[in-house]
mmCIF file of the C-alpha atoms, coordinates in Angstrom:
data_MODEL
# 
_entry.id   MODEL 
# 
loop_
_atom_site.group_PDB 
_atom_site.id 
_atom_site.type_symbol 
_atom_site.label_atom_id 
_atom_site.label_alt_id 
_atom_site.label_comp_id 
_atom_site.label_asym_id 
_atom_site.label_entity_id 
_atom_site.label_seq_id 
_atom_site.pdbx_PDB_ins_code 
_atom_site.Cartn_x 
_atom_site.Cartn_y 
_atom_site.Cartn_z 
_atom_site.occupancy 
_atom_site.B_iso_or_equiv 
_atom_site.pdbx_formal_charge 
_atom_site.auth_seq_id 
_atom_site.auth_comp_id 
_atom_site.auth_asym_id 
_atom_site.auth_atom_id 
_atom_site.pdbx_PDB_model_num 
ATOM 1   C CA . UNK A 1 1   ? -44.722 -46.901 10.683  1.00 0.00 ? 1   UNK A CA 1 
ATOM 2   C CA . UNK A 1 2   ? -43.750 -49.503 13.032  1.00 0.00 ? 2   UNK A CA 1 
ATOM 3   C CA . UNK A 1 3   ? -42.250 -48.787 16.132  1.00 0.00 ? 3   UNK A CA 1 
ATOM 4   C CA . UNK A 1 4   ? -38.942 -50.208 14.980  1.00 0.00 ? 4   UNK A CA 1 
ATOM 5   C CA . UNK A 1 5   ? -38.725 -48.088 12.181  1.00 0.00 ? 5   UNK A CA 1 
ATOM 6   C CA . UNK A 1 6   ? -39.568 -45.130 14.671  1.00 0.00 ? 6   UNK A CA 1 
ATOM 7   C CA . UNK A 1 7   ? -36.698 -46.433 16.820  1.00 0.00 ? 7   UNK A CA 1 
ATOM 8   C CA . UNK A 1 8   ? -34.508 -46.484 13.901  1.00 0.00 ? 8   UNK A CA 1 
ATOM 9   C CA . UNK A 1 9   ? -35.231 -43.148 12.742  1.00 0.00 ? 9   UNK A CA 1 
ATOM 10  C CA . UNK A 1 10  ? -34.764 -41.691 16.161  1.00 0.00 ? 10  UNK A CA 1 
ATOM 11  C CA . UNK A 1 11  ? -31.449 -43.561 16.345  1.00 0.00 ? 11  UNK A CA 1 
ATOM 12  C CA . UNK A 1 12  ? -30.380 -42.378 13.009  1.00 0.00 ? 12  UNK A CA 1 
ATOM 13  C CA . UNK A 1 13  ? -31.535 -38.797 13.832  1.00 0.00 ? 13  UNK A CA 1 
ATOM 14  C CA . UNK A 1 14  ? -29.241 -38.738 17.082  1.00 0.00 ? 14  UNK A CA 1 
ATOM 15  C CA . UNK A 1 15  ? -26.324 -40.251 15.454  1.00 0.00 ? 15  UNK A CA 1 
ATOM 16  C CA . UNK A 1 16  ? -26.571 -37.404 12.630  1.00 0.00 ? 16  UNK A CA 1 
ATOM 17  C CA . UNK A 1 17  ? -26.904 -34.635 15.411  1.00 0.00 ? 17  UNK A CA 1 
ATOM 18  C CA . UNK A 1 18  ? -23.889 -36.205 16.892  1.00 0.00 ? 18  UNK A CA 1 
ATOM 19  C CA . UNK A 1 19  ? -22.030 -36.379 13.547  1.00 0.00 ? 19  UNK A CA 1 
ATOM 20  C CA . UNK A 1 20  ? -23.035 -32.478 12.848  1.00 0.00 ? 20  UNK A CA 1 
ATOM 21  C CA . UNK A 1 21  ? -21.820 -31.245 16.299  1.00 0.00 ? 21  UNK A CA 1 
ATOM 22  C CA . UNK A 1 22  ? -18.505 -33.328 15.584  1.00 0.00 ? 22  UNK A CA 1 
ATOM 23  C CA . UNK A 1 23  ? -18.145 -31.644 12.261  1.00 0.00 ? 23  UNK A CA 1 
ATOM 24  C CA . UNK A 1 24  ? -18.826 -28.247 13.684  1.00 0.00 ? 24  UNK A CA 1 
ATOM 25  C CA . UNK A 1 25  ? -16.202 -28.936 16.572  1.00 0.00 ? 25  UNK A CA 1 
ATOM 26  C CA . UNK A 1 26  ? -13.359 -29.796 13.826  1.00 0.00 ? 26  UNK A CA 1 
ATOM 27  C CA . UNK A 1 27  ? -14.322 -26.460 11.948  1.00 0.00 ? 27  UNK A CA 1 
ATOM 28  C CA . UNK A 1 28  ? -14.123 -24.559 14.954  1.00 0.00 ? 28  UNK A CA 1 
ATOM 29  C CA . UNK A 1 29  ? -10.784 -26.083 15.807  1.00 0.00 ? 29  UNK A CA 1 
ATOM 30  C CA . UNK A 1 30  ? -9.684  -25.333 12.095  1.00 0.00 ? 30  UNK A CA 1 
ATOM 31  C CA . UNK A 1 31  ? -10.736 -21.601 12.468  1.00 0.00 ? 31  UNK A CA 1 
ATOM 32  C CA . UNK A 1 32  ? -8.700  -21.444 15.574  1.00 0.00 ? 32  UNK A CA 1 
ATOM 33  C CA . UNK A 1 33  ? -5.407  -22.861 13.976  1.00 0.00 ? 33  UNK A CA 1 
ATOM 34  C CA . UNK A 1 34  ? -6.060  -20.682 10.872  1.00 0.00 ? 34  UNK A CA 1 
ATOM 35  C CA . UNK A 1 35  ? -6.847  -17.600 12.989  1.00 0.00 ? 35  UNK A CA 1 
ATOM 36  C CA . UNK A 1 36  ? -3.557  -17.991 14.879  1.00 0.00 ? 36  UNK A CA 1 
ATOM 37  C CA . UNK A 1 37  ? -1.417  -18.565 12.090  1.00 0.00 ? 37  UNK A CA 1 
ATOM 38  C CA . UNK A 1 38  ? -2.973  -15.721 10.271  1.00 0.00 ? 38  UNK A CA 1 
ATOM 39  C CA . UNK A 1 39  ? -2.423  -13.511 13.472  1.00 0.00 ? 39  UNK A CA 1 
ATOM 40  C CA . UNK A 1 40  ? 1.427   -14.607 13.410  1.00 0.00 ? 40  UNK A CA 1 
ATOM 41  C CA . UNK A 1 41  ? 1.587   -13.459 9.902   1.00 0.00 ? 41  UNK A CA 1 
ATOM 42  C CA . UNK A 1 42  ? -0.067  -10.211 10.539  1.00 0.00 ? 42  UNK A CA 1 
ATOM 43  C CA . UNK A 1 43  ? 2.269   -9.278  13.160  1.00 0.00 ? 43  UNK A CA 1 
ATOM 44  C CA . UNK A 1 44  ? 5.117   -10.340 11.060  1.00 0.00 ? 44  UNK A CA 1 
ATOM 45  C CA . UNK A 1 45  ? 3.698   -8.236  8.130   1.00 0.00 ? 45  UNK A CA 1 
ATOM 46  C CA . UNK A 1 46  ? 2.948   -5.278  10.498  1.00 0.00 ? 46  UNK A CA 1 
ATOM 47  C CA . UNK A 1 47  ? 6.721   -5.147  11.674  1.00 0.00 ? 47  UNK A CA 1 
ATOM 48  C CA . UNK A 1 48  ? 7.699   -5.289  8.132   1.00 0.00 ? 48  UNK A CA 1 
ATOM 49  C CA . UNK A 1 49  ? 5.421   -2.187  7.097   1.00 0.00 ? 49  UNK A CA 1 
ATOM 50  C CA . UNK A 1 50  ? 6.586   -0.485  10.140  1.00 0.00 ? 50  UNK A CA 1 
ATOM 51  C CA . UNK A 1 51  ? 10.280  -0.834  9.269   1.00 0.00 ? 51  UNK A CA 1 
ATOM 52  C CA . UNK A 1 52  ? 9.526   0.474   5.759   1.00 0.00 ? 52  UNK A CA 1 
ATOM 53  C CA . UNK A 1 53  ? 7.527   3.085   6.930   1.00 0.00 ? 53  UNK A CA 1 
ATOM 54  C CA . UNK A 1 54  ? 10.636  4.350   9.141   1.00 0.00 ? 54  UNK A CA 1 
ATOM 55  C CA . UNK A 1 55  ? 12.886  4.058   6.180   1.00 0.00 ? 55  UNK A CA 1 
ATOM 56  C CA . UNK A 1 56  ? 10.408  6.284   3.943   1.00 0.00 ? 56  UNK A CA 1 
ATOM 57  C CA . UNK A 1 57  ? 10.326  8.813   6.693   1.00 0.00 ? 57  UNK A CA 1 
ATOM 58  C CA . UNK A 1 58  ? 13.986  8.817   6.560   1.00 0.00 ? 58  UNK A CA 1 
ATOM 59  C CA . UNK A 1 59  ? 13.980  9.338   2.799   1.00 0.00 ? 59  UNK A CA 1 
ATOM 60  C CA . UNK A 1 60  ? 11.502  12.140  2.980   1.00 0.00 ? 60  UNK A CA 1 
ATOM 61  C CA . UNK A 1 61  ? 13.708  13.705  5.531   1.00 0.00 ? 61  UNK A CA 1 
ATOM 62  C CA . UNK A 1 62  ? 16.910  13.642  3.495   1.00 0.00 ? 62  UNK A CA 1 
ATOM 63  C CA . UNK A 1 63  ? 14.713  14.662  0.351   1.00 0.00 ? 63  UNK A CA 1 
ATOM 64  C CA . UNK A 1 64  ? 13.425  17.647  2.108   1.00 0.00 ? 64  UNK A CA 1 
ATOM 65  C CA . UNK A 1 65  ? 16.920  18.791  3.206   1.00 0.00 ? 65  UNK A CA 1 
ATOM 66  C CA . UNK A 1 66  ? 18.163  18.354  -0.155  1.00 0.00 ? 66  UNK A CA 1 
ATOM 67  C CA . UNK A 1 67  ? 15.428  20.765  -1.610  1.00 0.00 ? 67  UNK A CA 1 
ATOM 68  C CA . UNK A 1 68  ? 16.203  23.074  0.997   1.00 0.00 ? 68  UNK A CA 1 
ATOM 69  C CA . UNK A 1 69  ? 19.945  23.050  -0.026  1.00 0.00 ? 69  UNK A CA 1 
ATOM 70  C CA . UNK A 1 70  ? 19.113  23.328  -3.601  1.00 0.00 ? 70  UNK A CA 1 
ATOM 71  C CA . UNK A 1 71  ? 17.067  26.296  -2.852  1.00 0.00 ? 71  UNK A CA 1 
ATOM 72  C CA . UNK A 1 72  ? 19.805  27.936  -0.647  1.00 0.00 ? 72  UNK A CA 1 
ATOM 73  C CA . UNK A 1 73  ? 22.457  27.495  -3.398  1.00 0.00 ? 73  UNK A CA 1 
ATOM 74  C CA . UNK A 1 74  ? 19.971  28.854  -6.096  1.00 0.00 ? 74  UNK A CA 1 
ATOM 75  C CA . UNK A 1 75  ? 18.948  31.879  -4.025  1.00 0.00 ? 75  UNK A CA 1 
ATOM 76  C CA . UNK A 1 76  ? 22.065  34.170  -5.747  1.00 0.00 ? 76  UNK A CA 1 
ATOM 77  C CA . UNK A 1 77  ? 20.750  33.334  -8.886  1.00 0.00 ? 77  UNK A CA 1 
ATOM 78  C CA . UNK A 1 78  ? 17.082  34.208  -8.145  1.00 0.00 ? 78  UNK A CA 1 
ATOM 79  C CA . UNK A 1 79  ? 17.120  37.665  -9.730  1.00 0.00 ? 79  UNK A CA 1 
ATOM 80  C CA . UNK A 1 80  ? 18.499  36.326  -13.063 1.00 0.00 ? 80  UNK A CA 1 
ATOM 81  C CA . UNK A 1 81  ? 15.944  33.525  -13.336 1.00 0.00 ? 81  UNK A CA 1 
ATOM 82  C CA . UNK A 1 82  ? 13.242  35.596  -12.884 1.00 0.00 ? 82  UNK A CA 1 
ATOM 83  C CA . UNK A 1 83  ? 14.541  37.724  -15.607 1.00 0.00 ? 83  UNK A CA 1 
ATOM 84  C CA . UNK A 1 84  ? 15.137  34.744  -17.855 1.00 0.00 ? 84  UNK A CA 1 
ATOM 85  C CA . UNK A 1 85  ? 11.818  33.742  -17.510 1.00 0.00 ? 85  UNK A CA 1 
ATOM 86  C CA . UNK A 1 86  ? 9.675   36.902  -18.312 1.00 0.00 ? 86  UNK A CA 1 
ATOM 87  C CA . UNK A 1 87  ? 7.892   36.451  -21.522 1.00 0.00 ? 87  UNK A CA 1 
ATOM 88  C CA . UNK A 1 88  ? 9.538   39.250  -23.354 1.00 0.00 ? 88  UNK A CA 1 
ATOM 89  C CA . UNK A 1 89  ? 12.869  37.820  -22.744 1.00 0.00 ? 89  UNK A CA 1 
ATOM 90  C CA . UNK A 1 90  ? 11.652  34.349  -24.037 1.00 0.00 ? 90  UNK A CA 1 
ATOM 91  C CA . UNK A 1 91  ? 10.129  35.894  -27.295 1.00 0.00 ? 91  UNK A CA 1 
ATOM 92  C CA . UNK A 1 92  ? 13.485  37.787  -27.773 1.00 0.00 ? 92  UNK A CA 1 
ATOM 93  C CA . UNK A 1 93  ? 15.439  34.673  -27.470 1.00 0.00 ? 93  UNK A CA 1 
ATOM 94  C CA . UNK A 1 94  ? 13.123  32.892  -29.590 1.00 0.00 ? 94  UNK A CA 1 
ATOM 95  C CA . UNK A 1 95  ? 13.606  35.752  -32.335 1.00 0.00 ? 95  UNK A CA 1 
ATOM 96  C CA . UNK A 1 96  ? 17.497  35.199  -32.003 1.00 0.00 ? 96  UNK A CA 1 
ATOM 97  C CA . UNK A 1 97  ? 16.862  31.604  -32.761 1.00 0.00 ? 97  UNK A CA 1 
ATOM 98  C CA . UNK A 1 98  ? 14.557  32.223  -35.692 1.00 0.00 ? 98  UNK A CA 1 
ATOM 99  C CA . UNK A 1 99  ? 17.050  34.658  -37.071 1.00 0.00 ? 99  UNK A CA 1 
ATOM 100 C CA . UNK A 1 100 ? 19.920  32.048  -36.771 1.00 0.00 ? 100 UNK A CA 1 
ATOM 101 C CA . UNK A 1 101 ? 17.941  29.261  -38.347 1.00 0.00 ? 101 UNK A CA 1 
ATOM 102 C CA . UNK A 1 102 ? 16.942  31.555  -41.142 1.00 0.00 ? 102 UNK A CA 1 
ATOM 103 C CA . UNK A 1 103 ? 20.915  32.778  -41.898 1.00 0.00 ? 103 UNK A CA 1 
ATOM 104 C CA . UNK A 1 104 ? 21.877  29.189  -42.368 1.00 0.00 ? 104 UNK A CA 1 
# 
């Protein structure tokens, strides 16, 4: 190889190195821009999730209060319901139902 060819290859190598460094700098700038945009969207999304979480907590609290109220309202009928759920009572009611259907 001649000295001119070696000099040309050296120059091309230097310019390729400069182009690669320039491409890396551009990519880093894009990463920074996209990172800032993503962090902004993440903050908005986090705020939205927190608002929804507080709404869900309030709904759960109302549901617990409604369940407690339902239990309190059904308390006088607890003994009757326990009797009605007894297996012998269920069998007796089934027997009455079968007799009524057979009588038709």
